[in-house]
All heavy atoms as an XYZ file, in Angstrom:
775
protein
N     -18.867     15.926    -15.320
C     -17.862     15.955    -14.273
C     -16.486     16.185    -14.892
O     -16.240     15.816    -16.025
C     -17.842     14.635    -13.498
C     -18.995     14.483    -12.536
S     -18.757     13.189    -11.326
C     -19.151     11.753    -12.269
N     -15.628     16.750    -14.102
C     -14.287     17.037    -14.583
C     -13.386     15.825    -14.412
O     -13.709     14.868    -13.720
C     -13.707     18.222    -13.813
C     -14.426     19.517    -14.079
C     -13.788     20.670    -13.339
O     -12.617     20.561    -12.984
O     -14.478     21.656    -13.118
N     -12.228     15.905    -15.040
C     -11.281     14.790    -14.988
C     -10.762     14.558    -13.571
O     -10.478     13.422    -13.176
C     -10.120     15.021    -15.987
C      -9.258     13.767    -16.146
C      -9.247     16.187    -15.561
C      -9.923     12.698    -16.940
N     -10.673     15.618    -12.758
C     -10.207     15.455    -11.379
C     -11.183     14.613    -10.566
O     -10.779     13.826     -9.718
C     -10.008     16.817    -10.705
C      -8.832     17.605    -11.235
C      -9.193     18.466    -12.428
O     -10.397     18.548    -12.760
O      -8.274     19.032    -13.030
N     -12.464     14.794    -10.830
C     -13.475     14.025    -10.102
C     -13.356     12.544    -10.420
O     -13.401     11.699     -9.523
C     -14.876     14.529    -10.465
O     -14.935     15.944    -10.252
C     -15.930     13.847     -9.623
N     -13.184     12.225    -11.710
C     -13.014     10.824    -12.088
C     -11.749     10.232    -11.473
O     -11.738      9.072    -11.047
C     -12.961     10.684    -13.608
C     -14.278     10.954    -14.294
C     -14.385     11.943    -15.258
C     -15.409     10.210    -13.972
C     -15.584     12.188    -15.896
C     -16.612     10.442    -14.596
C     -16.697     11.436    -15.558
O     -17.895     11.666    -16.165
N     -10.710     11.007    -11.422
C      -9.461     10.518    -10.860
C      -9.584     10.296     -9.356
O      -9.054      9.311     -8.826
C      -8.318     11.507    -11.156
O      -8.332     11.830    -12.547
C      -6.981     10.910    -10.814
N     -10.283     11.173     -8.668
C     -10.495     10.975     -7.238
C     -11.389      9.770     -6.958
O     -11.175      9.042     -5.978
C     -11.092     12.235     -6.610
C     -10.132     13.408     -6.477
C     -10.870     14.636     -5.965
C      -8.983     13.059     -5.574
N     -12.369      9.529     -7.817
C     -13.201      8.335     -7.669
C     -12.358      7.082     -7.880
O     -12.471      6.101     -7.130
C     -14.399      8.390     -8.639
C     -15.366      9.488     -8.213
C     -15.107      7.051     -8.717
C     -16.460      9.771     -9.225
N     -11.485      7.102     -8.887
C     -10.582      5.977     -9.124
C      -9.661      5.752     -7.935
O      -9.437      4.613     -7.509
C      -9.764      6.214    -10.392
C      -8.680      5.180    -10.695
C      -9.319      3.830    -11.012
C      -7.800      5.662    -11.821
N      -9.149      6.830     -7.377
C      -8.270      6.721     -6.217
C      -9.004      6.131     -5.015
O      -8.466      5.272     -4.312
C      -7.706      8.091     -5.868
O      -6.924      8.026     -4.711
N     -10.228      6.572     -4.792
C     -11.021      6.016     -3.682
C     -11.332      4.545     -3.910
O     -11.292      3.736     -2.965
C     -12.312      6.810     -3.521
N     -11.605      4.179     -5.153
C     -11.864      2.780     -5.473
C     -10.623      1.921     -5.240
O     -10.709      0.832     -4.662
C     -12.344      2.664     -6.920
C     -12.721      1.273     -7.403
C     -13.933      0.758     -6.640
C     -12.998      1.303     -8.886
N      -9.463      2.398     -5.672
C      -8.216      1.662     -5.436
C      -7.923      1.517     -3.950
O      -7.498      0.449     -3.492
C      -7.048      2.371     -6.131
C      -6.988      2.281     -7.643
C      -5.867      3.150     -8.177
C      -6.809      0.850     -8.090
N      -8.159      2.577     -3.186
C      -7.920      2.512     -1.749
C      -8.880      1.532     -1.086
O      -8.494      0.765     -0.196
C      -8.060      3.900     -1.126
C      -7.505      3.983      0.262
C      -6.159      4.228      0.462
C      -8.313      3.809      1.355
C      -5.633      4.296      1.735
C      -7.810      3.871      2.639
C      -6.461      4.122      2.827
N     -10.141      1.509     -1.527
C     -11.121      0.579     -0.964
C     -10.763     -0.868     -1.296
O     -10.893     -1.761     -0.448
C     -12.514      0.916     -1.482
N     -10.289     -1.117     -2.516
C      -9.864     -2.464     -2.884
C      -8.672     -2.894     -2.034
O      -8.612     -4.029     -1.549
C      -9.532     -2.533     -4.387
C     -10.803     -2.386     -5.212
C      -8.810     -3.839     -4.730
C     -10.543     -2.214     -6.696
N      -7.721     -1.980     -1.823
C      -6.578     -2.291     -0.975
C      -6.970     -2.567      0.461
O      -6.471     -3.511      1.091
N      -7.891     -1.777      0.988
C      -8.353     -1.992      2.365
C      -9.077     -3.325      2.501
O      -8.853     -4.066      3.461
C      -9.287     -0.844      2.790
O      -8.593      0.401      2.643
C      -9.734     -1.004      4.225
N      -9.933     -3.628      1.541
C     -10.636     -4.911      1.572
C      -9.658     -6.074      1.469
O      -9.821     -7.095      2.149
C     -11.656     -4.974      0.442
N      -8.631     -5.921      0.653
C      -7.639     -6.983      0.524
C      -6.865     -7.219      1.802
O      -6.591     -8.364      2.173
N      -6.515     -6.145      2.502
C      -5.792     -6.295      3.770
C      -6.683     -6.939      4.825
O      -6.237     -7.791      5.600
C      -5.264     -4.927      4.262
C      -4.757     -5.010      5.681
C      -4.151     -4.438      3.353
N      -7.944     -6.565      4.855
C      -8.834     -7.081      5.890
C      -9.341     -8.497      5.610
O      -9.599     -9.246      6.551
C     -10.031     -6.138      6.051
C      -9.707     -4.747      6.592
C     -10.958     -3.892      6.617
C      -9.079     -4.831      7.968
N      -9.469     -8.869      4.340
C     -10.082    -10.146      4.014
C      -9.088    -11.256      3.693
O      -9.397    -12.426      3.917
C     -11.038     -9.977      2.833
C     -12.217     -9.035      3.070
C     -13.037     -8.889      1.804
C     -13.067     -9.546      4.218
N      -7.931    -10.939      3.157
C      -6.987    -11.962      2.753
C      -6.030    -12.288      3.889
O      -5.700    -11.442      4.700
C      -6.191    -11.507      1.529
C      -7.034    -11.167      0.334
C      -7.854    -12.342     -0.150
N      -7.004    -13.395     -0.620
C      -7.051    -13.925     -1.825
N      -7.937    -13.511     -2.667
N      -6.222    -14.871     -2.171
N      -5.566    -13.519      3.942
C      -4.673    -13.961      5.006
C      -3.273    -14.268      4.501
O      -2.402    -14.601      5.287
C      -5.229    -15.209      5.698
C      -6.529    -14.972      6.426
C      -6.352    -14.075      7.631
N      -6.673    -12.699      7.287
C      -6.353    -11.637      8.008
N      -5.705    -11.751      9.126
N      -6.666    -10.431      7.623
N      -3.040    -14.157      3.219
C      -1.721    -14.383      2.664
C      -0.888    -13.111      2.840
O      -1.318    -12.020      2.457
C      -1.833    -14.749      1.182
C      -0.540    -15.218      0.593
O       0.532    -14.853      1.055
N      -0.649    -16.043     -0.438
N       0.292    -13.242      3.397
C       1.112    -12.067      3.707
C       1.528    -11.316      2.446
O       1.592    -10.081      2.444
C       2.341    -12.482      4.502
N       1.799    -12.021      1.373
C       2.215    -11.357      0.141
C       1.050    -10.584     -0.461
O       1.224     -9.455     -0.934
C       2.788    -12.386     -0.845
C       4.067    -12.988     -0.257
C       3.071    -11.754     -2.194
C       4.649    -14.111     -1.041
N      -0.151    -11.152     -0.433
C      -1.337    -10.441     -0.933
C      -1.607     -9.208     -0.081
O      -1.921     -8.125     -0.603
C      -2.559    -11.378     -0.953
C      -2.307    -12.584     -1.842
C      -3.812    -10.626     -1.379
C      -2.180    -12.265     -3.294
N      -1.490     -9.351      1.234
C      -1.687     -8.200      2.116
C      -0.661     -7.113      1.828
O      -0.981     -5.915      1.819
C      -1.597     -8.642      3.576
C      -2.747     -9.518      4.013
S      -2.529    -10.190      5.656
C      -2.684     -8.722      6.652
N       0.558     -7.528      1.579
C       1.634     -6.598      1.262
C       1.335     -5.841     -0.037
O       1.517     -4.623     -0.116
C       2.929     -7.401      1.154
C       4.146     -6.582      1.013
C       4.601     -5.808      2.060
C       4.867     -6.591     -0.164
C       5.731     -5.048      1.934
C       5.994     -5.836     -0.301
C       6.431     -5.062      0.744
N       0.851     -6.555     -1.053
C       0.505     -5.902     -2.313
C      -0.674     -4.949     -2.140
O      -0.721     -3.888     -2.780
C       0.189     -6.949     -3.377
C       1.410     -7.696     -3.847
S       1.214     -8.883     -5.190
C      -0.492     -9.169     -5.331
N      -1.610     -5.290     -1.277
C      -2.758     -4.406     -1.035
C      -2.332     -3.127     -0.322
O      -2.879     -2.053     -0.601
C      -3.818     -5.143     -0.239
S      -4.658     -6.415     -1.202
N      -1.365     -3.224      0.573
C      -0.837     -2.016      1.226
C      -0.158     -1.127      0.198
O      -0.306      0.105      0.218
C       0.101     -2.403      2.372
C      -0.696     -3.034      3.503
C       0.884     -1.194      2.871
C       0.151     -3.644      4.593
N       0.579     -1.725     -0.728
C       1.199     -0.947     -1.801
C       0.136     -0.285     -2.685
O       0.308      0.850     -3.125
C       2.104     -1.840     -2.648
C       3.333     -2.329     -1.932
C       4.313     -1.227     -1.623
O       4.432     -0.275     -2.423
O       4.961     -1.323     -0.574
N      -0.962     -0.989     -2.932
C      -2.059     -0.412     -3.708
C      -2.659      0.791     -2.996
O      -2.987      1.809     -3.625
C      -3.123     -1.478     -3.969
C      -4.288     -1.092     -4.862
C      -3.792     -0.839     -6.280
C      -5.326     -2.192     -4.867
N      -2.779      0.708     -1.679
C      -3.301      1.837     -0.909
C      -2.350      3.027     -0.977
O      -2.795      4.181     -1.104
C      -3.531      1.397      0.537
C      -4.667      0.416      0.694
S      -4.733     -0.406      2.283
C      -5.011      0.955      3.376
N      -1.058      2.777     -0.902
C      -0.085      3.870     -1.015
C      -0.146      4.521     -2.394
O      -0.042      5.746     -2.514
C       1.324      3.356     -0.728
C       1.644      3.050      0.724
C       2.994      2.375      0.842
C       1.618      4.312      1.558
N      -0.335      3.722     -3.435
C      -0.450      4.290     -4.779
C      -1.735      5.096     -4.942
O      -1.752      6.096     -5.665
C      -0.376      3.181     -5.819
C       1.029      2.665     -5.979
O       1.992      3.396     -5.808
N       1.145      1.394     -6.298
N      -2.799      4.686     -4.272
C      -4.040      5.467     -4.317
C      -3.843      6.827     -3.656
O      -4.334      7.845     -4.151
C      -5.164      4.700     -3.638
N      -3.113      6.851     -2.559
C      -2.821      8.125     -1.891
C      -1.943      8.996     -2.783
O      -2.152     10.222     -2.874
C      -2.152      7.871     -0.527
C      -1.619      9.148      0.072
C      -3.126      7.205      0.417
N      -0.977      8.394     -3.463
C      -0.146      9.162     -4.393
C      -0.974      9.769     -5.509
O      -0.757     10.920     -5.901
C       0.945      8.265     -4.987
C       2.135      8.146     -4.093
O       2.341      8.968     -3.204
N       2.923      7.123     -4.309
N      -1.913      9.002     -6.042
C      -2.781      9.521     -7.097
C      -3.604     10.707     -6.597
O      -3.762     11.711     -7.292
C      -3.686      8.407     -7.618
C      -4.611      8.743     -8.767
C      -3.810      9.180     -9.979
C      -5.487      7.552     -9.092
N      -4.106     10.613     -5.380
C      -4.863     11.719     -4.799
C      -3.985     12.955     -4.624
O      -4.420     14.077     -4.909
C      -5.454     11.298     -3.442
O      -6.265     10.154     -3.641
C      -6.290     12.409     -2.843
N      -2.769     12.760     -4.161
C      -1.870     13.903     -3.994
C      -1.541     14.559     -5.331
O      -1.435     15.790     -5.412
C      -0.591     13.459     -3.287
C      -0.725     13.188     -1.798
C       0.564     12.576     -1.255
C      -1.047     14.463     -1.040
N      -1.387     13.774     -6.372
C      -1.104     14.350     -7.688
C      -2.303     15.144     -8.185
O      -2.154     16.218     -8.774
C      -0.709     13.237     -8.684
C      -0.695     13.747    -10.103
C       0.647     12.673     -8.317
N      -3.513     14.653     -7.924
C      -4.710     15.390     -8.333
C      -4.801     16.710     -7.580
O      -5.126     17.749     -8.152
C      -5.983     14.537     -8.108
C      -7.230     15.363     -8.287
C      -5.986     13.366     -9.061
N      -4.504     16.676     -6.293
C      -4.584     17.902     -5.504
C      -3.402     18.835     -5.729
O      -3.404     19.960     -5.225
C      -4.698     17.582     -4.016
C      -6.070     17.125     -3.615
C      -6.223     16.064     -2.746
C      -7.199     17.745     -4.094
C      -7.473     15.633     -2.365
C      -8.457     17.325     -3.732
C      -8.601     16.260     -2.861
N      -2.407     18.401     -6.470
C      -1.253     19.269     -6.697
C      -1.610     20.492     -7.537
O      -0.921     21.499     -7.480
C      -0.121     18.488     -7.361
O      -0.464     18.153     -8.684
N      -2.699     20.408     -8.290
C      -3.136     21.591     -9.039
C      -3.559     22.713     -8.108
O      -3.243     23.870     -8.331
C      -4.295     21.252     -9.956
C      -3.885     20.628    -11.231
C      -5.051     20.585    -12.167
N      -4.604     20.114    -13.465
C      -5.412     19.864    -14.449
N      -6.707     20.052    -14.303
N      -4.952     19.452    -15.597
N      -4.272     22.356     -7.054
C      -4.747     23.398     -6.144
C      -3.751     23.691     -5.024
O      -3.708     24.803     -4.521
C      -6.096     22.998     -5.546
O      -5.955     21.818     -4.800
N      -2.959     22.698     -4.633
C      -2.017     22.893     -3.519
C      -0.639     23.345     -3.975
O       0.164     23.761     -3.156
C      -1.879     21.593     -2.718
C      -3.145     21.081     -2.055
C      -2.875     19.754     -1.379
C      -3.675     22.089     -1.058
N      -0.357     23.226     -5.249
C       0.945     23.630     -5.749
C       1.932     22.472     -5.728
O       1.570     21.304     -5.642
N       3.188     22.810     -5.797
C       4.247     21.818     -5.918
C       4.440     21.004     -4.639
O       5.017     19.920     -4.671
C       5.572     22.510     -6.337
C       6.611     21.498     -6.817
C       6.127     23.344     -5.203
C       6.288     20.887     -8.140
N       3.936     21.481     -3.515
C       4.127     20.770     -2.248
C       3.522     19.369     -2.283
O       4.076     18.428     -1.712
C       3.536     21.546     -1.075
C       4.261     22.833     -0.747
C       3.774     24.001     -1.586
O       2.753     23.861     -2.288
O       4.430     25.048     -1.542
N       2.398     19.206     -2.951
C       1.768     17.889     -3.025
C       2.634     16.918     -3.820
O       2.726     15.740     -3.476
C       0.388     17.998     -3.654
N       3.293     17.404     -4.852
C       4.181     16.531     -5.619
C       5.411     16.147     -4.813
O       5.942     15.051     -4.972
C       4.558     17.196     -6.927
C       3.382     17.341     -7.863
C       3.746     18.026     -9.154
O       4.900     18.363     -9.385
N       2.762     18.232    -10.005
N       5.857     17.015     -3.938
C       6.975     16.677     -3.049
C       6.549     15.580     -2.078
O       7.307     14.643     -1.804
C       7.466     17.934     -2.303
C       8.490     17.576     -1.240
C       8.042     18.941     -3.278
N       5.318     15.652     -1.586
C       4.796     14.595     -0.714
C       4.736     13.261     -1.447
O       4.958     12.208     -0.846
C       3.422     14.955     -0.175
C       3.441     15.988      0.911
C       2.537     17.032      0.897
C       4.357     15.906      1.940
C       2.553     17.992      1.887
C       4.376     16.855      2.939
C       3.473     17.902      2.914
N       4.435     13.290     -2.747
C       4.406     12.057     -3.532
C       5.775     11.390     -3.511
O       5.885     10.175     -3.337
C       3.942     12.342     -4.976
C       4.171     11.145     -5.876
C       2.484     12.738     -4.991
N       6.834     12.169     -3.653
C       8.178     11.582     -3.618
C       8.499     11.015     -2.245
O       9.151      9.972     -2.136
C       9.230     12.612     -4.042
C       9.215     12.897     -5.514
C       8.946     14.161     -5.973
C       9.466     11.890     -6.427
C       8.930     14.423     -7.327
C       9.447     12.139     -7.780
C       9.179     13.415     -8.232
N       8.050     11.670     -1.182
C       8.268     11.125      0.153
C       7.501      9.820      0.350
O       8.033      8.866      0.933
C       7.865     12.136      1.230
C       8.856     13.237      1.426
C       8.463     14.558      1.336
C      10.183     12.962      1.699
C       9.374     15.585      1.512
C      11.106     13.975      1.874
C      10.698     15.286      1.786
N       6.271      9.766     -0.131
C       5.487      8.531     -0.011
C       6.137      7.419     -0.824
O       6.186      6.261     -0.384
C       4.027      8.768     -0.453
C       3.259      7.469     -0.543
C       3.340      9.724      0.501
N       6.677      7.736     -1.990
C       7.362      6.728     -2.791
C       8.619      6.220     -2.092
O       8.921      5.016     -2.146
C       7.702      7.296     -4.171
C       6.498      7.494     -5.052
S       6.851      8.373     -6.578
C       7.884      7.211     -7.419
N       9.337      7.102     -1.419
C      10.531      6.679     -0.682
C      10.157      5.778      0.492
O      10.817      4.755      0.737
C      11.293      7.901     -0.189
N       9.090      6.126      1.200
C       8.628      5.284      2.311
C       8.139      3.939      1.784
O       8.399      2.891      2.393
C       7.521      6.012      3.108
C       6.830      5.080      4.073
C       8.117      7.197      3.854
N       7.463      3.939      0.644
C       6.982      2.688      0.058
C       8.144      1.794     -0.357
O       8.082      0.567     -0.198
C       6.078      2.976     -1.129
N       9.210      2.384     -0.881
C      10.378      1.588     -1.262
C      11.043      0.981     -0.030
O      11.438     -0.197     -0.045
C      11.365      2.449     -2.032
N      11.162      1.760      1.034
C      11.747      1.229      2.267
C      10.848      0.157      2.866
O      11.335     -0.893      3.335
C      11.964      2.362      3.269
N       9.548      0.377      2.829
C       8.602     -0.605      3.356
C       8.640     -1.879      2.530
O       8.549     -2.990      3.073
C       7.197      0.003      3.347
C       6.115     -0.897      3.848
C       5.226     -1.405      2.746
O       5.199     -0.811      1.663
O       4.579     -2.432      2.973
N       8.811     -1.755      1.234
C       8.876     -2.933      0.376
C      10.109     -3.770      0.683
O      10.026     -5.002      0.785
C       8.870     -2.514     -1.088
N      11.235     -3.129      0.861
C      12.458     -3.901      1.129
C      12.408     -4.573      2.499
O      12.739     -5.754      2.628
C      13.690     -3.002      1.010
O      13.635     -1.970      1.972
N      11.990     -3.858      3.509
C      11.908     -4.445      4.854
C      10.800     -5.491      4.924
O      10.991     -6.576      5.482
C      11.697     -3.340      5.912
C      11.410     -3.933      7.272
C      12.901     -2.430      5.970
N       9.652     -5.196      4.352
C       8.530     -6.130      4.384
C       8.837     -7.427      3.652
O       8.544     -8.518      4.144
N       9.447     -7.324      2.472
C       9.795     -8.537      1.745
C      10.869     -9.341      2.463
O      10.848    -10.577      2.440
C      10.236     -8.197      0.328
C       9.109     -7.864     -0.636
C       9.668     -7.445     -1.985
C       8.177     -9.034     -0.809
N      11.798     -8.668      3.118
C      12.812     -9.390      3.893
C      12.178    -10.161      5.046
O      12.543    -11.319      5.308
C      13.859     -8.412      4.421
N      11.222     -9.557      5.714
C      10.520    -10.248      6.810
C       9.710    -11.423      6.270
O       9.726    -12.519      6.851
C       9.631     -9.256      7.585
C      10.496     -8.279      8.361
C       8.686     -9.997      8.525
C       9.725     -7.144      9.000
N       9.010    -11.215      5.155
C       8.210    -12.289      4.574
C       9.107    -13.451      4.136
O       8.783    -14.624      4.366
C       7.356    -11.752      3.404
C       6.250    -10.845      3.937
C       6.755    -12.896      2.593
C       5.491    -10.109      2.866
N      10.237    -13.169      3.528
C      11.156    -14.228      3.105
C      11.725    -14.965      4.310
O      11.828    -16.204      4.302
C      12.277    -13.643      2.220
C      11.700    -13.244      0.863
C      13.415    -14.644      2.042
C      12.659    -12.465     -0.003
N      12.073    -14.240      5.365
C      12.589    -14.899      6.572
C      11.540    -15.805      7.209
O      11.850    -16.922      7.640
C      13.057    -13.848      7.579
N      10.298    -15.359      7.245
C       9.220    -16.182      7.803
C       8.966    -17.398      6.908
O       8.770    -18.514      7.401
C       7.941    -15.341      7.990
C       8.145    -14.363      9.137
C       6.724    -16.219      8.251
C       7.035    -13.351      9.285
N       9.011    -17.208      5.595
C       8.797    -18.334      4.687
C       9.905    -19.376      4.826
O       9.649    -20.581      4.794
C       8.706    -17.855      3.242
C       8.485    -18.964      2.262
C       7.235    -19.536      2.134
C       9.524    -19.435      1.485
C       7.021    -20.567      1.243
C       9.323    -20.469      0.596
C       8.061    -21.038      0.470
N      11.140    -18.930      4.991
C      12.243    -19.882      5.163
C      12.119    -20.654      6.465
O      12.516    -21.813      6.546
C      13.575    -19.155      5.124
C      13.971    -18.728      3.738
C      15.324    -18.087      3.735
N      15.685    -17.676      2.379
C      16.738    -16.953      2.100
N      17.551    -16.549      3.063
N      16.998    -16.623      0.855
N      11.570    -20.030      7.468
C      11.450    -20.695      8.772
C      10.232    -21.612      8.827
O      10.324    -22.748      9.308
C      11.376    -19.651      9.883
C      11.444    -20.220     11.252
N      10.322    -20.523     11.978
C      12.503    -20.567     12.026
C      10.678    -21.018     13.141
N      11.998    -21.049     13.196
N       9.077    -21.148      8.365
C       7.834    -21.902      8.481
C       7.383    -22.559      7.178
O       6.471    -23.380      7.196
C       6.693    -20.989      8.955
C       6.807    -20.616     10.404
C       7.226    -19.356     10.777
C       6.475    -21.525     11.391
C       7.314    -19.008     12.102
C       6.569    -21.188     12.725
C       6.985    -19.930     13.071
O       7.079    -19.591     14.386
N       7.935    -22.151      6.037
C       7.547    -22.614      4.714
C       6.078    -22.315      4.396
O       5.395    -23.092      3.730
C       7.851    -24.101      4.538
C       9.325    -24.390      4.584
C       9.646    -25.848      4.338
O       8.709    -26.653      4.167
O      10.838    -26.168      4.312
N       5.580    -21.221      4.902
C       4.246    -20.727      4.574
C       4.209    -19.233      4.838
O       5.034    -18.695      5.561
C       3.152    -21.433      5.378
C       3.232    -21.382      6.904
C       2.464    -20.204      7.444
C       2.689    -22.657      7.461
N       3.250    -18.571      4.201
C       3.089    -17.124      4.401
C       1.671    -16.781      4.816
O       1.244    -15.645      4.679
C       3.502    -16.324      3.146
C       4.986    -16.354      2.939
C       2.759    -16.797      1.926
N       0.942    -17.756      5.326
C      -0.421    -17.540      5.808
C      -0.345    -16.936      7.214
O       0.176    -17.564      8.131
C      -1.182    -18.861      5.833
C      -2.656    -18.679      6.114
O      -3.143    -17.539      5.971
O      -3.300    -19.667      6.473
N      -0.860    -15.729      7.394
C      -0.681    -15.021      8.663
C      -1.482    -15.631      9.806
O      -1.186    -15.381     10.970
C      -1.018    -13.517      8.526
C      -0.049    -12.837      7.599
C      -2.438    -13.301      8.073
N      -2.483    -16.454      9.502
C      -3.247    -17.105     10.564
C      -2.524    -18.308     11.159
O      -2.818    -18.723     12.270
C      -4.606    -17.568     10.037
C      -5.567    -16.415      9.838
O      -5.366    -15.371     10.493
O      -6.504    -16.564      9.034
N      -1.558    -18.869     10.446
C      -0.949    -20.111     10.861
C       0.362    -19.953     11.600
O       0.897    -20.939     12.096
C      -0.750    -21.006      9.647
C      -2.114    -21.333      9.028
C      -2.110    -22.444      8.067
N      -1.425    -23.606      8.578
C      -0.854    -24.503      7.791
N      -0.897    -24.356      6.482
N      -0.252    -25.555      8.301
N       0.916    -18.781     11.677
C       2.151    -18.628     12.464
C       1.960    -17.509     13.486
O       1.183    -16.589     13.310
C       3.374    -18.368     11.577
C       3.336    -17.081     10.812
C       3.773    -15.908     11.367
C       2.893    -17.067      9.499
C       3.751    -14.733     10.658
C       2.872    -15.894      8.786
C       3.303    -14.728      9.368
N       2.670    -17.604     14.590
C       2.563    -16.615     15.655
C       3.939    -16.157     16.111
O       4.162    -15.911     17.288
C       1.751    -17.181     16.836
C       2.357    -18.443     17.406
O       3.412    -18.876     16.960
N       1.689    -19.038     18.370
N       4.850    -16.034     15.175
C       6.216    -15.628     15.476
C       6.297    -14.227     16.053
O       7.061    -13.955     16.962
C       7.067    -15.731     14.218
C       8.528    -15.305     14.318
C       9.275    -16.294     15.214
C       9.159    -15.258     12.944
N       5.470    -13.311     15.556
C       5.554    -11.920     15.971
C       4.636    -11.570     17.132
O       4.576    -10.416     17.537
C       5.245    -11.008     14.766
C       6.181    -11.154     13.581
C       5.733    -10.266     12.451
C       7.609    -10.831     13.976
N       3.930    -12.550     17.664
C       3.073    -12.296     18.818
C       3.908    -12.301     20.076
O       4.924    -12.964     20.178
C       1.975    -13.337     18.923
C       0.945    -13.236     17.837
C      -0.149    -14.256     18.036
C      -1.170    -14.143     16.926
N      -2.205    -15.169     17.067
N       3.479    -11.597     21.084
C       4.212    -11.504     22.342
C       4.057    -12.741     23.159
O       3.147    -13.408     23.333
C       3.725    -10.296     23.108
C       4.449    -10.124     24.396
C       3.968    -10.423     25.619
C       5.765     -9.637     24.609
N       4.888    -10.159     26.567
C       6.000     -9.667     25.993
C       6.771     -9.191     23.768
C       7.206     -9.261     26.545
C       7.949     -8.783     24.329
C       8.155     -8.824     25.687
């Protein structure tokens, strides 16, 4: 197998680990890190496909990185605000964001 195949398998494995972490864990910080892991798996896939798609895939990587940075700042601010109010980050134990 070629190196691209191994890299795509690694990317799929990272994405699966991130998905399992979001679905199975109840800690907001762990869920947040798993979402970041999923975004990095998508970036890895885009870099692998940049050979066949050209420079456009690498431009998408920069956009995904910018969205991830914005998501990290907003997400961490929300998590810190919830922790200061409830003194916990377990998503099953608070219902602040429910209607």
